[in-house]
N, C-alpha and C positions, 0 to 999 in steps of 0.2 A: 822379164818375169821378176816379181818380188820374191826372190829365192828364200830369203830369211823367213818370211811369213809362211810360205808353203812348207818349208822344212819344219818349222815349229808346229804347224798343224799336223803334218803327216807323221812325224816320229812319235808324238804322243798318242795320236789316234791309232797308229799301228800297234803300239803297246797295249792300249785298251782292248782292242779286238783280238789281238794275238792271245792274250791270256783268257779272255772269255771263251774263245773257240777251242783252245787247247783243253780246257776243262771238258768241253763237249766231246772232243776226240778221245779223251782218256776215260770216258764214262764206263767202259767195260772193266777197266782195271780199278778205278776208284770205287765202283760198286762192290767189288770183292773185298777191298781193303777197309773201307770205311762204313759200308752199309750191308753187312752180312745179313742175309734173310733166309727164309725157308726155301726159296727157289731163286733161280736167275731172274725170273720175271719180277719178283718183289724187290730184289736188289737194284735192278735197272730202274724200276719205277721210282724208288726212293732217291736214287742219284739224279735222275732227270727232274724230279721235284725240287731237289736242292739247287740244280742248275736254274730252275725257274724262280726260286725264292729270291735270288739276287735281283730279279726284275721288279719285285714288289717295291724295292727301294729306289728304283730308277726315276719314277715320277717325282718322288720326294727330292732326290738329288737334282733332278732337272729343274724343279721350281727354285730350290734354294740357290744352286749354282748358276742357273740362268739369270735370275734377278741380280746375283752378285756380278755376273759378267756384264750386264747392262748398266750397272751402277759403278762398279770399280774398274771395269775394263776387261778386255779379252785376255790380256797378259796375266792379270792377277788370278782369274778363274782357271785358266789352263794350267798355271803353275800348281795351284792347289789340287786340281784334278789328278795330275800325274803323280803327285806325292802320295795321295790316298791310294791310288791304284797300285803303286809300288809296294806299299805296306801290305795290301791284300795279297799280292803275289808272294811276298815274303812268308806270310802265314801259311799259305798253301804249300810252299816249298819245304817248310820244316814240320808240317803237321804229323804227329805220330799216328799210326794206324789204330784201328779198333782193338786189335790184339794186344796193344801196348797200354792204352789208357781207357779202354771201354767206351762208354757213352760220351766221354770227353772228345773223342776223335771226330765224330760227325758234328759236334757242336762247334769245334774249331773251324771246320770246313764251312759250316753255315754262316758263322760270324764273318769269315773272310769273304764269302760271296756277298753278304749284305754290304760290307764295306766297299767292295768293288762295284756293286750295283749303284750305290750312292754316287761314287765318283764317275762312273760311266754315264750316269744320268746327266752330268754337266758337260760331258765331252763333245757330243755331237753338235749341240746348239752353239757352243762357244767356238769350236774349231771350224764349223761350217761358216759361221758369221765372219770369222777371221779371214777365211779363204775368199769369200765373196767380196768383202770390203777391201781386201788387198788387190783385187783385180780391176783392171780397166773395165768400164761398163760393157764394152763390146766383146770381152773375153771371159765373162762370168761363168759361162758353161764350161770352158776349159779349166779355169782355176777350180771351180766347184767340183769338177770330176775327180780331183785328187782326194776328196773325202772318201768316195767309194773305191777308188783305185788303191788307197792306202789300206782300207779294210780288206780288199781282196788280196793285197800283198801280205798282210798279216796272216790271213787264212792260208795263203801259199806257204809262208814261212812255218806256220804251225803244222801244216801237212807234211812238209819236208822233215821237220824235226820228229814228228810223230812216226813217219815212215822209217826214218833212220834208227830210232831206238826200238821200234817194234820188230824190225827185221834183223837188227844187229845184236839184240840181246835175247837170251833165253827167257821163257815165261817166268822162271824163278827170279832171274835178275831184274826183269821188268817190274814184277810185283815188289821186290825187295827195295830197289832204289831207282830203277830206270825211269819210272813214271814221274819222278821229281825233276828230271833233267830239263824238260820244256819250261817249267816254272823258274828254275834257276837261271836258264838262258834269258828269260824275261827280266830278271833282276839286273842283268848287265845293261839292258836298254834303258831302264828307268833313270839312272843318274844322268845319262847323256841327254835324254829328253828334258829333264828338269833343268839342266844347265842352259840348254837352248831357249827354253821358254822364259827363264828368268832374265835372259838378256835380249829379248825381243822388244819391239816397240808396239804400242797400240795403234790401231788403224786410224787414218784420218777421218773416215766416215763416223767412227765411234766418237772421236774427239769433237767433231763438228756437231753430232747429235747431242752430246753431253752439254755443249754450250747453249744450244738453241731449244732443246726439248726438256720437258719436265722429267722427273725421275720415274723410271719404269715401275709399274705396280701390277700385281696379278689381276686386280680388278679391272684395270684398263685393258689388259690383253683380252679378257673374256667379254668385256663390254663393247669394245670397238673392233675386235678382230676375231669374233667367234666363228664366223664363216671360214676365215683363213685357217684357224686352228682345226676345224673339222675337215676341211679339204686336205690339209697337211697330214692329219692323223690317218685319213683314209689312204692317202698316197703311200704312207710308210708301210702299210700292211703287206703289200706284195714284196717289198724289200725284206721285211723281217721274216716272213714265212719262207722265202727262198734261202736266206742266210742260215736260219736256225733249223730248218727241216731238210732242205735239199743239200746243204753243205755240212753244217756242224753235226747233224744226226747221221750223216752218211756212213761213217765207219760202224756205228752200232747197227744200222739197218743192214749193211752188207754182211756183217758177222751173224746176226741173230735171225734174219729173214732169208737172205740169199745164200747163207752158209759158205761165204767166201772167206779167204784168209784175211785176218785182221791187218797185217802189214801191207798186203797188196791193195787193199781198198783205198789206201792213201794215194795211189797212183792217179786215180780219177780226180781226187781233190787237187792234186798238184796241177794237172792239165787244165781243169776247169778254172781254177783261180789264177793261173798264169794268163789264160785268155782274158779274164775279167780285168786283171791288172793292166794288160797291154791295150785292150780295146776301150776301156772306160774313158781315158783322156781323148781318144779319137772321136768317140761319139759325143763327148762333152763339147769338144770344139765344133763338131758338126752341128750341134744344137744352137750354137751361136749364129749359124748361117741360115738354118732352115726352121728354127723354132723348137722349143723344148716340148711343148704340149703334144704336138702331132707325133713327134718321134717317140715319145714316151707311150702314147696310146698304141701305136703300131707294135712296139716291143712287147707290151703286156698282152695284146691280142694274140700275137704269134706264139708266145710262151704258153698261153692258155690252151691254144689249139693243139700243140705238139706234146704237152707233158704226159697226158694219159697214154697215147699210143707208144711213146718212148718207154715208159715204165712197164707197160704190158709186154712189149718186146723183150725187155730185160728180164722180167719175171718168168717168161716162157722158157728161157734157156740162160740162166744166170752164168755170167763169166766176167772176169776182170776187164776184158776187152770191151764187152758190151757196156759195162759200167762206165768206162772211160768215154765211150762214144756218147752215151746219154748225158753225162756231165758236160762234155764239150759242147754239144748242141744247145743245151739249156743255157750255158754260160754265154754263148754267142748271141742267143735270142735276148737274154736279159741285159746284155751290155748296152743295148739301146735305151734302157731305163736307168741303169746304174750311172752311166756317164752324165746325163743331164740332171740327175736327181738333186744334187747339192744346190745348184742354182734354181731349179724349179721350185723347191720348197722354201729356200731362203728369200726369194723375191716376193713371197707372200706377205712379208712383214717389213715395216720401216726399221731403220737402224736402231732407234732407241728402245725397241722392244723385240728386236730380232732374236737374240739369244734365248730370251724367255719363251717367245712364241714357238721357236724351233724345238726347244727342249720339251715343252708341253706336248706338242703334236707327236714328236718322235717317241718319247718315252712312254706315253700312255699306250700308243699302238704296240710298241715293242713288248711292254709288260703283258698286255692282253693276248696278243697273237704270236709273239715270239718266245717269251720266257717260258711259257708252259706248253709251247708247241711240241717239243719232244715228248713230254709227258702225255699230251693228248694223242699224239700219233701212236705212241706205244700202246695206249689203252685202246685206240681204234683198231689197231691190228689184232689185238687180242679179242675184242668184241665181235668184229666183222669176220675174223679169220681170213682176211684178205691182205696179201702183200701190197696191194695197190692202195691201201688206205691213206698213205701219206699224200698221194696225188689229190685225193678228195679235199683234204685240208688246204693244200696249196692252191688248188683251183678256186676254192671259195675265197681265199685271200686275194688272188689275182682279179677276180670279178669285182670285189669291193673296191680295189684300187682303180680299176678301169672307170668305175662310176665317179670316184673322187677326183681323179685327174680330169675327167670330162667336165667337172663342175668348177675347176680352177679358173678364176677370173683371167681375162686376157691381159689386163694391165699389170705392169711390174713396178714395184716401188723404186723410185729414183733416189740415189744418194748423192753426196757431194761430188763424186767422180763424174756422174753423168752431167751435172750442172756445169762442170768445167769442160765438157765435150770430150772426155777421154774414152 
C-alpha cells in the first residue's frame, strides 16, 4: 500500500469532516449562544441555516480548487485546503458569544463557515483523486474506500468528543467554554496534516496526464463529461443526505423530537460510525472483486426499504437503545455504498480533469441536498408535525441516487497504472 498517499488524504480529510460535523453536533448549544431568538425553534432554524450557508461556498471552492489541483497538482491543492480549514476552525474556537459582542458574534460564525465551505469544496475531489491514482488499478475500490472510512472516523471522533464533554460537564460549563473543546482539538490536527501534505509527492497518474493532456478547463468538463457530472451528482445525493441528516442531525433530532438526553444520543453515533469506519474498507475491497455498481445498487435499495420501518419503530417508543439499533442497522446497510463510492465516482473522469469533475459533482449535490438538509428537515417536522419527516427526505435522496447509479456507464477510465498492468 502507498501509505504516504493514503495518510496524506486521510488525515486532512478527517479534519475537514470532523469540524463540519462537530458544528452539527453542537447545534443545540451554538443556537443558544450565538443565535438567541424568540423560541428554541427559531434559534435552531437560524443555526441550521448557518450550517447550510457554508455549503453555498462549496461549489465555488470545488471549481477553484479542483482546477488548481488538476493544473498545479494534488499536493499543492491539498496543502492549501487544510491551511484554510485550520483557519476556519481557529475562528470558531475563539468566537465570542452574542452576549459579548452582539450581532458581531453570528457574523464571525458565518464568516468562519464560509471559509470552511470554500476549503471543503476542494477537499473531496483532490483527496479522492489522490487515493485512486495512488492505487494499483485492481485495488482502486479498497484505496478509494479510505475516503469514506476517514469521513466516518472523523464523525466517530466528533461523536466521542461531543459525548465526553456533554456528559462530563454541567450545562453551565458546556455553555461557558465546553463547546469550544471540540474545535480546539481540531486545531491540534491541522498542523500535523499540513506537514504531511507539504511533504508528499504528486501521483504518477497526474504527472503523466500533465505531460500528455491539455490544461483542464471548466468548459471542457461540461462539454465532454456532462453525463458523468450528472451521474456523479446524483450518486452523491444518498451519501450527503445520510451524512447530514441521519448522522450530523441526530443529536438535535434525539433531543428535540425524541426527548432523549443530549449526551446519551452520541452513543448511537459512536456505534454507527465505528461500523462504517470498519466496514467501508471491507466493502471497498469487495467491490474490486464483484463490481462497484451492483454492490452500490443493492446497498441503496436495502437502505431505502428499511429506513421508514426503523424510524417508525424508534418513534413508537423512543429510547437510547432503540436509537443505537437503528443507527447500527442503517450503517451496516449503507456500508455497501460508502466503501465503493470513492472509486465508483472517481472512475467517471480521466486523470487530467478528475479533481475538477469530482469537485463539481460532489459539491453541487452536497450544497443542494446536504447543506440545507438539517434546515429542511427541521421545517418539515414543524409543518407536518411528524417525527418521521426526516425519513421522507432521506428516502427521496436514496431514490434519486438509485437512478443515477443505474445510469453510470459500465466503462472505467484507465490511467497509466492500468497501462502498466498493475
